[in-house]
N, C-alpha and C positions, 0 to 999 in steps of 0.2 A: 677709674681715675677721671676726674672732671675738673674743668678749669673756670669757666666764666659765668657761672650761674649763682644766683643769690638764694640762700636757704632761709626761709621764714621760720618763725616759731622759737627763736633763740631766747632763752630766759637769761637776762643779763645779770648774773650773779658773779661778782668779782670775789674770788677766793684766794687766799694766800697759802702756798705750799712751801714748807721748809723755811729757810731764812729770808729768801729774796724772790723766789719764783712766783709768778702770778699767771693765772689762766682763767678763761671763761668756763662756766659749768652750766649744764642744763639738767633736767630731771633724769634723763637717761644716764648721764655721768654719775649722778648721785646714786642711782640704782645700781650701777656697775660697782661702785665702791662698797655698797651695802651687801652685795652678793658675791664679792670676790672670794675665790677659793683660797685654800691655805697656801702660802708661799713663804719665802725666806725674807729676812730683814735685809734691806739694801743700804740704809744709812747706818754705818757701823765703822769701827776701827778697821783699817786695812780693807776698805770698801772694794767690792768685787768690780763695780762699774761706776762710771761717772756720767752725769748729765752736763758737766761743765765742758762742753765740746765747742762747736762753732758758736760764735757770738750771735748767730741768727736762730739758734735752736730754741724750740718751745718746750723741750722736755723737762720733766720735773719728777722728783720722787714724792709720792703721796702715800698717806696711810689708808689702808682699807678700814671700813667702818663696820664690817661684818663681825658681830660678837662671836660667831662660831669659828673664826679663823684669826685668833689673836696674834699680834706681832707681824702680820702680813703687810708688806709694803709693795706698792705698785709703781712701775715705771710708766708715767704718762708721756706718750710720744707726741700725740696731737690731740687737741680738743677745741679747735677753732678754725676759722677760714684763713687761707693764705699763710699756712704755717709750714716751716721745715722743722723737723724734730729728729734728734739722734741721741742714742745712748750707746756708749762704747765701754768695753772692758778696759780696765787699767793695765798698765804695762806688765804687771806681775801676774795677771790672771788671763794669760793668753790661751788660745786654742792650740794644742800641740798636735801638729799634723803627723808626727812620727809615732803617735800612740793612738789606740782606740779611744774615742771620746764620746760622751753622751750628754745631751742637754735636753731638759724638758721644761715646758712653761705653759701657762694659760694665756690665751690672747682674747682680747675683746675688741670688736669692730663696730660698736654702737648698735642702734636698732632701726636704722633708716631703710633697710631693705634695698630695693633697687634705686633708691634716691641717695644711697650712701656714696661718699667719696672721701679718700680715694684708696685707702688701705695702708699697709706698711710692709716692711721687708726685713727678714733676718739676713744679716750680712756678715761675711768673712772678708777682711780687707787688710792689705799691707800698703795702703796709700801713703806716700811720703808725708802727707799732711797729718797723719795720725788721727787723733780724736777730732781734729778740726776739718776732716774731710767732708766735702759737700759738693753737689753738682754745680757746674758753672752757670748759675742763673743769670740772664741778661740784666735783671735788676736785683742787686744784692739784697737778700733778706726777703724777696718776694718769691715764694716757692711756686713751682708748677706741679700740679697734682700728678700728672702722668709719670713723673720721675720716681714717685714714692721715696724721694730723698736719696736715690742711689743711681738710677739709670741716666743715660745721656739726655741732653736737653735739645729737643727737636724744634728749634725756633728760627733757624736760619734757612729760609726757603730756597736760597740759591746754592746751599751747601750740598754737594753731591757725593761726599766721601763717607762711607760707614766708619772708617778709622777716625776721621775728625769728629764725627758725632760721638764715638766712644770716648774720645779724649775729654769730653765735657762731663763724663760720669765719674763716680768714685773709682779710682784706679786700683789695679791689682786686686780685684774683688770677685766674689761670687755672691749672688743674692737669691734668696728664696722669697718670692713675692706673694702676698696675700692681697689680691686685687679685688676691690669691692665695686669698681665702676669700669665699664667698658669704654675704651677710647678707640673708636673704629672709623674715624672720618677718612674719606677717600676723595679723589678727584681734585678739582680746581680749588676747593675751599679747605683742603687739608694741609697744604704746604705752609709751614711757618706757624702753625697753631698748636703744636705738641699735643695732638689728639688722635694718633693713629697706631699706637703700639699694639693694640688688641685686635687688629684686623684678622678676621677668621677665628677668633677665640670666643668661647662662651662669655656671657655678660659678666659673670663672677667666676674667678678661677684662682688656682694656686699653680705656680710654675717657677722655673729657675733658669739661670744662665749667668754669664760673666758681663757685668755692666761695662767694664773697661775694655772689652774686646770687640772689634769691628764685626766679627763673625756672629755676634749675638743679634745684629740688626739686619733688617730686610729693606732695601731701598726701593721706593716706588717713585715713578717719574710722572709728572704732570706737564705735558708739552704745551698746554695753554692754547689760546686762540690768537691768530694774528691781529694786530692793532693797526688800522689804516694800511693793511696789506703788509705790514712789517712783522716777520716772525719773531716772537718773543723768546727769551732764554727759557730753558727748562726749569721747572720748579721741582723740588724734591720733598718727600715726606717718608717716614720710616715706620715699619712694623718691627715687632720684637719676636725673636725666635724663642718660644717658650718650650722648655724641656721638663719632663717629668710632671705633666699637667694633672692636676686633680680638679674636677669640676662636677657639678650636679645640675644639669640644665632643667631638671624637674623642680629644683628649688633655687630660683635665681637669687634669692637672698640668703643663701646658706652660710654666709659669713656675717653680714650685718643683721642679725636676727635677735639681738638682745640677749644672747647667750655667751658664756665663756667657752672657749674652744681649747682643748688640750692638744699640744703638739710635742712630739718627741723626735729629736734628731740623733742619729747614730752614725758615727764615722768609723770606718774600718781602714786602718792605716795600710794594711797589707795589700788591699785591693784598690785603694784610693776611691772608695765608694761612700757616698752619703745617702742614707735612707731617712726619709722624713715621713712621719705617720701623723695623720690629722684625725682629730676627734677620737683618740684612743682611750679617753676616760669620760665617764658620764658626768656632765657639769653639775647635776644635782647631788649625786651620791659620791662621786669620785671613784666609783668602781671601774675597773679595767673593762674595756670593750675593744672589739677588733680594730675599728678605725679603717682608714684608707692609707695605703703606703705607696711610695714611689722611691726608686733607687736610681741615682745618677752617678756617673764616674766623673771625678774632678781631675783637672790637669794642674798639678802643683806649680808648674812653671807660670801659669796665668795668675795665680794668687800669691805665690811666694817666689818671685823671680830671683831673689838672693839666696834661696835655698836655706833659710834659717830654721825651718821646721816650726816656726811660731807665726801665729796670725791673730789679729785683733778680731773680736766678734761683737755684735751688737744689733740694734734695731734702728731703722730709719723710717720716716714717714713724711708725706707732704700732702697738703690740701690746696684747693683753689677756692672758687667762690662758694663751694659747699664743703661740708666737713663731716666727720664722724669722730666718736671718741675712740682713740687708739690707745689701748692699755695693755701692759704686760705684767703678769705675775710669774716670777721664776720659782720653779721647784728645785731644779739642779742646774748647775752651770758647768761649762767645760773645765775639767782639770782640778777643780777645787776639792770636791769629795766625790769619789765614785762609790756608790753603795747600792744595795738592793734590799727590799723589804717584802716578805711573803708571809702567808698564814696557812697553817694546817690544823686539822682536827683529827683526833683519834678516839675511837670508842674503846676504852680500857676494858670494859666488860666483855665485849665481843672480840677484842684483840684484832681490830681492823680499822682502816681509815674511814673517816666520815666524809662522804661526798654524795653527789647525785645518784650514784649507783649503790651506795651502802647506807641503808636506813639505820635509825637509832630507835631503841625501845625505851619507854618510860622507865626511869630509875637506873638506866645505864650510867656508869661513870664515864665522863667525857673529859678530854684534855684539849684545850685550845692553845696553840703555840703561835706566837708572832716572832718570826726570824729576821734579825737584822744582820747584814753582812757588810763589812767594810772592804771594798775592793781596791782601794788605792786613792791617790790624790795628793795635793800639795799641802794639806793640813789634816789634822785629826777630825773625826766626826764627834763633836762634843755638844754638851748642853741639849741632849736629845730628850724630847718630851713626847710620849705616846698618848694620843687622844684615842682611846680604845672605844669602839662601838661594838659591843659584844653580841654574839648570837643570842636570840631570845629563847625562852622556854628552857633555860638552864639555871639551876640554883648553884651559884658559884661558892666554893668553900675555901679555896686557898689560891694564892697568887704569888709569884716570885719572878725575879729576873736572874738569869744565869749568864755568865760571861765565859769567853774562851780562856781567859787568863787573869781573872779577877774574882774575888769572893762574890758569892751570890747575895742578892738583896731580896728582902721579904716585902711584899706589898700587902696592904690592908684590904682584903676582899670585902669587908663590911662597908667600904667607901663606894662600892658600886651602886649607882643610882640610875634608874631608867636605862639599864644596859650600858652605862658609860662609866669609864674609869680612866683617870689620868695616871700614867705611869712615867715617872721621871727617872731617867737613867743617870746615876751619879758617877758613872765611869765613862770615859771617852773610848771610842772605838778607833783603833789605829792598826798599824802593821803587826804590833806585838799582841794586841787584844782585839782581834778582827771580827768577833761575832758576839751577839747577845741574843737571848731568847726570853721573851716575856711569856710565861706559862700560867694558865689558870686551869684549875680542876673543879669540876662540879658534877651535879647529878641532873639527868634529864627529868623534866617535870612530868607529872601525871597528865595524860590527855585522854579524852573519851573517844576520839576518832583520829585517824591519820591526819597529821598537820604538817604543812610545808613551812619550814623555818627558813626565812629568806637570808640571802647572803648579806653580809655587812662589810663596810669599808672603814678601816681604822687608818689614822694618819700619824706619822712620826715626823715631828717638826724640829728644826734647829735653825740657826742663822746661816747655815751653809748648804743644807739639803733637806728636801721634803720628800718623804716616801709614803706610799699607801700600801695596804695589805688587805686583801679580800678573803673573808672566810667563805666556805662553800654553802650553797643552799642544800638542804637535806630534808628528808622525811622523818618526822617524829611519830612513832606508832604507839598505840596503847600497850601497856604492859600485859603480857599473857603468861599465865602460869600453866604449864603442861606437865602432867604426871602420867607416865606410861607404866602399865603393869601387864604381866602375862598370866592368863587364867588357866591355861593348859599346864601339863606337867612340866616342871622345870627343876632339875635337868630332865632330859627326855632320853629314854632307852628304847631302842627299836631292834627288832629281829631283821636279819638280812632280807633284802628285796621287799621292804615294807614302806608304803606311802604313809604320810602323817599330815596333820594340820595343827599349826600353832595358833592359838587364840589369845586375845587380850583386850585391854580397854585403855582408852586415853581420856583422862579427866581434864577438862578445860575450864579455867577460871580467868576472867578478864573484865576490865573496866570498860572495854569498848562497847559502844551501843550496838554495833554489828560485829558479832564474833568473827574472827578471821578463819580462813580456810586452813585445815590441818591435813598434813600428809605424813605417812610413816615410811621411813627408808630402811628396808631390811638388807643386811649384808651377811652372806653365807660364805664362810671360809675365805673372806677377803674380797668376794665378788658381790657387786651391787645387784640386787634383784629388782624386779618391777616395783615401783612405788605403790603403796597401799593408801587408799582413802577410807578412813573409818566411817561407819554408819553415823547417823545423826545422834545416836545415844552414846557414841564413842567406842563402840565395840568394833573389833576387826578380826579377821582370820587370814592365815597365810598357809595355803596348801603347799606341801613339799612332796615331790615325787621321789621314789627310791633312787631314780637315776640322778637326782640332784645331790644325793648324799654319798659320801665316801665311807667305806668300811672303817670302823674304828671311831675316832673322835671327830666331830664337826662342831664348829662354833658359829652360832647365829646371833647377830646383834640387831637391836631394834631401837630407833630413835624417832620421835615425833617432832615435826617442825611446822610452825605457823608461818603464813605468808608475811607476817610482820617481822620475821627474822628470829623469833623466839624458838628455843629448842627445849625438849624435855630431857629427863634423865635417860641414860642409855641402859637398856636391859640386855643382858647376855644370857642366851639359852644354850647350854652345852647339849649336844645331841650325839648319843653313842649308838652306833650301829654295830650289833654283834657280828664279829667276823668268824671265819672258819679257817681250818687248816686243811689244805688239799694239794694234790698234784695239779699244777697248772699246765704242764706239758710233759708227756711221756711218749717216747717212740714206740710204735707197735712192734717193730722188729728192727734189730740192729745186727751188725756183724763186726767181727774182728778182722784185721787185715790178714791176708794170706801169708803163711809162714813157710819157708823152705826148710825141710828137715835136714839137719846136719849131723845128727847123732849126738848133739849137745843140747843141754837145757837152754831154753830161750823164752822171752816174753813177746807175745803178739799184741800189737797196739790196736786201739779201737779204730773202726772205720769212721766215715764222716756222716753217718746216719744216726748217731746217738743223740737223743734229746731227753733231758730230765730237768724239770724246774718245779719248785715248791712255792705255793701261794699261801701266805699267812696274813690274813686281814684282821687278826684279833687285836692288833695294836702293837706299838713299839714295846720292846722288852719281853715279848713272849718267846718261849723256847720250844724247839722240836728236835727230834732225833730221826735219822734215816737209817733203816736196817736193809740189808740185802741178803738174799739166799739164792742158791742156784742148784738145779739138778745136774747130774753128770752129763758131760758132752758125749753123745752117742751118734755113730754113723748109721746110715740106712741099713747096713747089713748086721747091725747089732754090736759092732765093735765100739768099745768105750775108749775115749781119748785118754792117753797117758798124760794126765795133767788136769788143769781146771782153772777157774777164775781166781784171781787174787786182787786184793785192794792194796795199793801202794801209796804211801804218803811219806812225808819227811822223816817219820819215825820208824819206818820199816814197811813190812808187808804182812797182810793177813790172808789166810786161805779162806776162800768162800765156798761153803758147801750147802747142804740142805738145811742147815741150822741158821736162823736169822742172826746176822752179825751187824752191830752198830758201826757205821763208818763215818757219819756226819752228824755233828751236833751244831745247832745254829740258834742265835738269839736275834730276833728281828730288830732292825734299826733303820735310821733314815736313809741308809745307803741302798736299801731294798726298795726299788721303785715300785710303788703300788703294792708293797709287801711281797714281791716276787724275788725268790733267790734262785739263780741259775746254777744248779749243781754242776752240770757238765762244763759250764763256762768258767768255773773256778778250778777245773782240773787241767794240768798241763798234759802234753802228749805222753809223757813218761810217768804220769801219776794217775791216780784214780783206779777204776776197774780195768784190769788188763787180763790177758789169758796166758797162763803158764803152760808151756809145752815141754814135756820131758824129753830127754835124749832118745828114749826108746819108743817114742810115739810112731804110730803107723799113719801113712798118708791117707787122707780122706776128708769128706765134708761132714762136720759134726754139728749137732744142734743141742741147745739146752734151753730150759726155761728159767729166766732170772726174775725173781720176785722182789719188788721194792715195797717196803712197809714204812709208813710215816706215823710217828708217834708223838703225842704231846708230852712235854716235860714240865712238871709243875715249877712255877716261877718261885 
């Protein structure tokens, strides 16, 4: 902010804007209009804002001259010396403090670098003067640059009250200033010259506070020197307490650098916090970028003392003896239409999203979707026109628009030229029809080498909201045709405990000048094995140890993958390992529990040392039978037990003697873990093999040899 210097080099071109507004213009001004980003129309029925504010305001609505951004209108705040400018929202288009609000716009501060002056401010205000609000300048109509058209006027050198200084500002307000010139005078020459608000601040900066609050100002005292021995009254000058500062001291002209700067303001009603983000879009492409953000908490009592929940919004600016071109292009304004626009891409062939982590292969079918969402507002989002800049290296075949609650519309894909297509939405978006998607399907072009397809930014314009949507950057790789075959036996039959080797070949055909790397992923019985790299001629071998294979049926699958993302056919190799039928566990010696002779017939139960299990690894559905036979139980003195073993089940009992008797028939199924059937585990204490002792038995220790025989039963 600067006041009393003369700026040379002005080209005196008197231009007319609108019906009656006039302003000076220079080559920078004309360049700004010619490069203006896409914005909304401001001169329309039910206008969003007005430049018919203070009678001293220099503001005007002008048309952009950029052919790439049709319909864009610009709010010109200042473009000459000693100007005050203001643009304010109309009564109907207030900022609602009770609801979350978002506003986004492009700002231009000229190209004068460190010689620029003075900047402008985004302002929320409930000043009783309404759209006529203006700082109390000593000379009406003669602006003071330091104020930026909103802050207090520090021209009274004997005035020592911060509250009185604040009374000269726009009242009940909050301002976010974009200050292009440092006002940092101190000492005896500072008082009364309105040139000290930026003491201790970087030369160019962004910051915020309440213009009408005394707490926003910092008083400095100049005691002066005695005159003829007489002590003089104190003089005062003021600094400004900047909150939420954004600055870049490495680039002292980061505002007035001949570029449009994007700004987004986001208000959260629940927390009473305002977040402002600077440079969050690329001025050349419109693509989103991180930007720099600050968040400040606002006190509604300082800006809305009557607790209406409504507040006027707008921009102000002021210049002194030097100036810059202060221009605003609005994308979205508070409360009118809340919306969002995004873009996604899908590889329909590979069934996965397209992004920096997921490449695309030539001839893949691709879908590009632009998503429009209506999130609320005081009016519908209507007359939407999409200026699509489509990703390159795709031959588009179809295009359409689908709505949440309206019939779909077909677009003519043949109208795509130089990756551009205009998509007019003939349906409005509102609470009943709150979403639309513009979808295009095409095929990825043939390429000879891996190609980076850059991100693109499309714009959706209307007279109430402008949104952008960025497609991702991605890698387009040459098409690769992979064919995998197995040259060893398929299916493969092995004897038990036998190692084997599976061999095969991968045939590679590609348009790539440098063939891609190919690997083979083997999976055995659902478990991934170590990846195989085929030889240069495409042959490969996979050794399999007997310990890797289970008895019965094994399933091996093989698929080749190129580092471009292409995959081959999947080859399945069934491997059958011949199984066998055997006892997996038999106790060497077992006993029956001791029985007390009572003269009555009785059954002696088995002791706890019986073990008998059968292993059948021949595969599910195979059958076997278990026979048992026993010699007579004889004591050491040759006495034979009166009785002998019996087999008891639910159907009765069988006497077991020296003739083999079938007692168990079994068919192997999935319940047999590893093909093992626990015979003893399936007998209760009162069933299975027991010892029958007759009433006439003589006491003694008796032994017998029990023989188990396992037999195959034809399936």
